[in-house]
C-alpha positions as CSV (number, residue, x, y, z in Angstrom):
1,M,0.4,-0.1,-0.1
2,E,0.9,3.3,-1.1
3,Y,1.0,6.6,1.5
4,F,1.3,10.0,0.8
5,V,3.0,11.8,3.5
6,Y,4.0,15.9,3.4
7,G,5.4,17.3,6.3
8,R,5.2,21.3,6.0
9,D,7.9,23.0,7.4
10,R,6.7,25.7,10.8
11,P,8.4,28.9,9.9
12,G,12.1,29.8,11.3
13,T,12.9,25.9,11.2
14,F,15.2,25.8,8.7
15,G,18.4,25.7,11.3
16,L,17.0,23.1,13.0
17,K,16.3,21.5,9.7
18,V,20.2,21.7,8.7
19,R,21.5,20.2,12.5
20,L,19.0,17.5,11.8
21,S,20.1,16.0,7.8
22,E,22.0,13.3,9.3
23,E,20.0,11.9,11.4
24,H,16.9,12.2,8.5
25,W,18.6,10.6,5.8
26,S,20.0,8.1,7.9
27,F,16.0,7.8,8.7
28,M,15.3,7.7,5.2
29,D,18.3,5.1,4.4
30,G,16.2,2.4,5.7
31,Y,12.9,3.3,3.6
32,A,14.8,3.4,0.0
33,E,13.8,0.3,-1.6
34,L,10.0,1.8,-0.8
35,L,9.9,5.0,-1.5
36,V,7.9,5.7,-5.0
37,A,8.8,9.8,-4.8
38,R,10.8,11.8,-1.9
39,G,11.8,15.9,-2.3
40,P,11.6,19.1,-0.5
41,T,9.4,21.9,-1.4
42,M,10.8,25.0,-1.8
43,T,10.7,28.5,-1.2
44,G,11.5,28.7,-5.3
45,H,13.4,27.2,-8.1
46,D,15.9,29.5,-7.5
47,D,19.7,28.5,-6.2
48,G,18.7,31.2,-3.3
49,A,15.2,28.8,-2.3
50,E,14.5,27.6,1.2
51,P,12.7,24.2,2.0
52,T,9.0,24.9,3.3
53,G,8.2,20.9,3.4
54,S,9.1,17.5,2.7
55,L,6.9,14.9,0.5
56,H,7.5,11.2,0.3
57,I,5.1,8.9,-1.3
58,V,6.4,5.4,0.0
59,D,5.2,1.6,0.0
60,L,4.6,0.4,3.6
61,P,2.6,-3.0,4.6
62,D,0.1,-0.9,6.6
63,T,-1.4,2.0,8.7
64,E,0.8,1.4,11.5
65,A,3.9,1.5,9.4
66,A,2.7,4.4,7.3
67,R,2.4,6.4,10.9
68,T,5.6,5.4,12.1
69,F,7.3,6.8,8.7
70,A,5.4,9.9,9.4
71,Y,6.0,10.6,13.2
72,E,8.7,8.5,14.1
73,E,11.1,10.5,11.3
74,P,13.5,13.1,12.7
75,Y,12.1,16.6,12.0
76,H,8.5,15.6,13.1
77,R,9.7,14.7,16.3
78,A,12.0,17.5,16.6
79,G,9.2,20.0,15.9
80,V,10.3,20.8,12.5
81,F,7.0,20.2,10.4
82,E,4.0,22.5,11.5
83,S,1.4,20.1,9.8
84,V,1.9,16.6,8.8
85,L,-0.4,15.3,5.6
86,L,-0.6,11.4,6.2
87,C,-3.0,10.2,3.6
88,R,-3.0,6.6,1.6
89,F,-2.1,7.3,-2.2
90,R,-3.2,5.3,-4.8
91,N,-0.9,5.7,-7.9
92,V,-2.7,5.9,-11.2
93,L,0.4,6.5,-13.2
94,G,1.7,3.0,-11.7
95,R,5.4,4.7,-11.5
96,T,8.1,6.0,-9.8
97,M,9.8,9.2,-10.1
98,W,12.5,7.7,-11.2
99,E,11.1,6.4,-14.4
100,F,9.9,9.8,-15.6
101,T,11.7,10.2,-18.7
102,D,9.5,13.7,-20.7
103,A,11.9,16.2,-18.5
104,V,11.8,19.9,-20.4
105,D,14.5,22.1,-20.2
106,G,13.5,25.3,-18.6
107,Y,10.6,24.0,-16.7
108,G,9.8,23.8,-13.0
109,R,8.8,21.0,-11.3
110,F,6.0,21.1,-8.5
111,L,3.9,19.2,-5.6
112,V,-0.1,20.0,-6.6
113,I,-2.3,19.1,-4.0
114,A,-6.0,19.4,-5.0
115,M,-8.3,18.5,-2.0
116,G,-12.1,17.8,-2.3
117,E,-14.0,14.9,-3.4
118,S,-15.5,16.0,-6.6
119,A,-11.8,17.1,-8.3
120,P,-12.1,16.3,-11.5
121,A,-9.3,13.9,-13.6
122,P,-6.8,15.9,-14.3
123,I,-5.6,17.4,-18.0
124,A,-3.7,14.9,-19.6
125,S,0.2,15.7,-19.9
126,K,3.2,14.2,-20.5
127,H,4.3,16.3,-17.8
128,L,2.8,14.1,-15.0
129,I,6.2,12.9,-13.0
130,V,3.8,10.9,-10.1
131,Y,-0.5,11.4,-10.2
132,G,-2.7,9.6,-7.7
133,E,-5.6,9.9,-5.7
134,L,-5.7,10.7,-2.1
135,L,-7.5,8.8,0.6
136,A,-8.5,8.5,3.9
137,L,-6.4,5.9,5.6
138,D,-9.2,3.2,5.8
139,G,-8.3,3.4,1.9
140,E,-11.9,4.2,0.6
141,T,-12.6,8.1,1.4
142,R,-11.7,9.7,-1.3
143,L,-10.0,13.3,-0.1
144,G,-8.4,14.5,-3.2
145,R,-5.6,14.3,-6.2
146,A,-1.8,14.9,-6.1
147,A,0.7,14.9,-8.5
148,L,4.5,15.9,-9.0
149,V,4.6,17.5,-12.1
150,E,6.8,19.5,-14.2
151,A,5.5,23.2,-15.6
152,P,6.5,26.1,-16.9
153,D,5.3,27.7,-14.0
154,R,3.4,27.3,-10.8
155,E,0.1,28.6,-12.1
156,A,-0.3,26.3,-15.3
157,A,0.9,23.3,-12.7
158,A,-2.6,24.3,-10.8
159,A,-4.2,23.8,-13.9
160,L,-2.8,19.6,-14.2
161,L,-5.2,19.6,-11.4
162,P,-8.5,21.2,-11.6
163,V,-11.1,20.7,-8.8
164,G,-14.5,21.0,-9.0
165,G,-17.3,21.8,-7.0
166,D,-17.5,24.1,-4.0
167,D,-15.8,21.6,-2.1
168,G,-12.1,21.8,-3.4
169,R,-8.6,23.6,-3.3
170,T,-5.7,23.1,-5.2
171,E,-2.5,24.3,-4.0
172,A,1.1,24.4,-6.1
173,H,4.5,24.1,-4.3
174,P,8.2,24.0,-6.0
175,W,9.2,20.8,-5.7
176,R,12.7,19.6,-6.4
177,F,13.6,15.7,-7.2
178,G,15.1,14.2,-3.6
179,G,17.7,12.1,-2.1
180,R,20.6,11.2,0.3
181,P,23.0,14.2,-0.8
182,A,26.3,13.2,-2.6
183,Q,29.5,12.9,-0.2
184,D,32.8,13.8,-0.9
185,P,34.8,10.6,-1.0
């Protein structure tokens, strides 16, 4: 079962996040083979951008394992996250972010979350990196959809996951492919 885990950073915790980075990576190393997607959301796409959150889509045996992944993670335990969105994830494309092959020079990458039960299907696009439905932890109740996408800007990214009805809202966050940084020999 796949789970969507998005921790939103508490303002002013960047330094704490930096201090905990090795602890975070050691924790994530234990899940490396189970990850479908990972990476930080950012304030923007330039070199001076700072993280605003941390996304992981991970294949785990059950909800208890998902809660352990989400709430025992060092950033969460230390209070870096203001909130954590933990949902089941139905991977519609059936691939990982590493299987995405249609990258376009000059496009940014975004995490797009469209909450609301009546959200229509995404606009067909070869720029969907990972796309799926967000479900309650019971796996039954549909909460919305989420996608990692490439787009020229935030507005174009959000347009790939339109919302329907009065109950919907879409948010788009600049996002980067994640993974343990290369270590110098």
